[in-house]
C-alpha positions in Angstrom: 0.0 0.0 0.0 1.2 3.5 -0.7 0.3 6.5 1.4 1.1 10.2 0.6 0.4 13.0 3.1 0.1 16.8 2.6 0.0 19.2 5.6 -2.9 21.7 5.9 -2.6 25.2 7.5 -4.7 24.1 10.6 -2.2 21.4 11.5 -4.3 18.6 9.9 -3.3 16.3 7.0 -4.8 14.9 3.9 -3.7 11.3 3.4 -4.1 9.6 0.1 -4.3 5.8 0.3 -3.8 3.5 -2.7 -3.8 -0.3 -2.2 -5.8 -3.5 -2.6 -8.9 -4.3 -0.5 -10.2 -7.8 -0.2 -13.3 -9.1 1.6 -13.5 -12.9 2.1 -17.2 -12.8 1.1 -20.3 -10.8 0.5 -23.8 -12.3 0.9 -26.2 -11.1 -1.9 -29.2 -12.8 -0.4 -30.6 -14.3 -3.6 -31.4 -18.0 -3.7 -29.9 -18.5 -7.2 -26.5 -16.9 -6.3 -23.7 -18.6 -4.2 -24.1 -18.0 -0.5 -20.6 -16.4 -0.2 -19.0 -14.4 -3.0 -15.4 -13.2 -2.5 -15.0 -9.5 -3.6 -11.8 -7.4 -3.9 -10.2 -4.8 -6.0 -8.0 -1.7 -6.2 -8.8 0.8 -3.3 -8.4 4.5 -3.6 -9.2 6.7 -0.6 -8.5 10.0 1.0 -8.5 10.6 4.8 -8.8 14.0 6.4 -7.3 14.5 9.9 -6.1 14.0 12.5 -8.6 15.8 14.6 -8.7 15.7 18.4 -11.3 13.4 20.0 -13.4 15.5 22.5 -13.0 14.6 26.2 -10.0 12.4 25.5 -6.3 12.7 25.9 -4.0 14.2 23.2 -3.0 10.7 22.1 -6.5 10.0 20.7 -7.3 11.4 17.2 -9.9 10.7 14.6 -9.8 10.7 10.8 -12.7 10.8 8.3 -12.4 9.8 4.7 -13.9 8.7 1.5 -12.8 6.3 -1.2 -13.8 3.3 -3.2 -12.9 0.0 -4.7 -13.0 -1.0 -8.3 -14.7 -4.4 -8.4 -15.8 -7.0 -11.0 -17.3 -10.4 -10.5 -16.2 -13.0 -13.0 -17.3 -16.6 -13.7 -19.2 -17.3 -10.5 -21.1 -20.6 -10.3 -24.9 -20.2 -9.8 -28.0 -22.3 -10.1 -31.4 -21.4 -11.5 -34.2 -24.0 -11.5 -32.2 -27.2 -12.6 -29.8 -25.2 -14.8 -26.1 -24.6 -13.9 -25.0 -21.1 -14.7 -21.9 -18.8 -14.6 -22.4 -15.1 -13.9 -20.2 -12.2 -14.6 -20.6 -8.4 -14.1 -19.2 -5.3 -15.5 -16.4 -3.4 -13.6 -17.9 -1.0 -11.1 -16.9 1.5 -8.5 -18.0 0.8 -5.0 -17.9 4.1 -2.9 -16.9 3.9 0.7 -17.2 6.4 3.6 -14.7 5.8 6.6 -14.3 7.1 10.1 -11.3 6.0 12.2 -10.1 6.6 15.8 -6.4 6.2 16.4 -4.4 6.0 19.6 -0.7 7.1 19.5 1.2 4.2 21.1 4.6 5.8 20.5 6.1 8.3 18.1 5.1 7.3 14.6 3.1 4.2 15.8 -0.7 4.1 16.2 -3.4 1.6 16.9 -6.7 2.2 15.2 -10.3 1.2 15.2 -12.4 2.1 12.2 -15.8 1.7 10.6 -16.8 2.2 7.0 -19.9 2.0 4.9 -19.8 0.8 1.3 -22.5 0.7 -1.4 -21.9 -1.9 -4.1 -24.0 -2.0 -7.3 -23.5 -4.0 -10.4 -25.9 -2.5 -13.0 -25.3 -5.3 -15.5 -25.1 -9.1 -15.0 -24.3 -11.5 -17.7 -25.3 -15.2 -17.5 -24.0 -18.2 -19.4 -25.4 -21.7 -19.2 -22.7 -24.2 -18.4 -24.3 -27.3 -20.0 -27.1 -26.1 -22.2 -26.6 -23.9 -25.3 -29.3 -21.3 -24.3 -31.0 -20.3 -21.0 -34.8 -20.8 -21.4 -36.8 -17.6 -21.2 -38.8 -18.8 -18.1 -35.5 -19.2 -16.2 -34.0 -16.0 -17.5 -37.1 -14.1 -16.2 -36.3 -15.2 -12.6 -32.6 -14.0 -12.6 -31.7 -10.6 -11.3 -30.7 -7.9 -13.9 -28.6 -6.1 -11.3 -27.0 -6.7 -7.9 -27.0 -4.2 -5.0 -25.3 -4.5 -1.6 -24.8 -2.1 1.3 -22.2 -3.1 3.9 -20.6 -1.9 7.1 -16.9 -2.9 7.6 -15.2 -2.8 11.0 -11.3 -2.5 11.0 -8.9 -3.0 13.8 -5.2 -2.5 13.2 -1.8 -0.9 13.7 -0.1 1.8 11.6 3.4 3.2 11.5 5.2 6.0 9.7 7.0 4.5 6.7 9.5 7.4 6.6 11.4 5.8 9.5 12.1 2.8 7.3 13.8 4.8 4.6 17.5 5.5 5.4 18.5 9.2 5.6 15.0 10.5 6.3 
């Protein structure tokens, strides 16, 4: 992951985060879709902060941010009626809003607890029959034309300033 920071006049920072986000599974809640679908992609985010946490020591700070993940589902096994299918989607942007509380453990080291809300929408879903040549119209009518999902992620972790790892800085 790469992080670039720029100082603001009020002492805060803007932190740009570029990396990869992976969730072990999402549940879409449709009977014809697999119960657990792994989803991941390139993450782009911007965090504003740090800001002091009211009624807490100076070692506590909070950050707020926005970002998103570029995601595509490809070749997932599904079942409709007695027919085996594969489904794929277009590439889509899944926006995410984040709030994070950090505790300064030592100079340049922080423990953090965060929560984020993500809205994921695939506006186009393509189906392919695995065994038959065509999907019958009655089966096709029961399949969703789009997939939507809203999720809340909880994060717990540890961060450090990477500048200390670079000699001469």
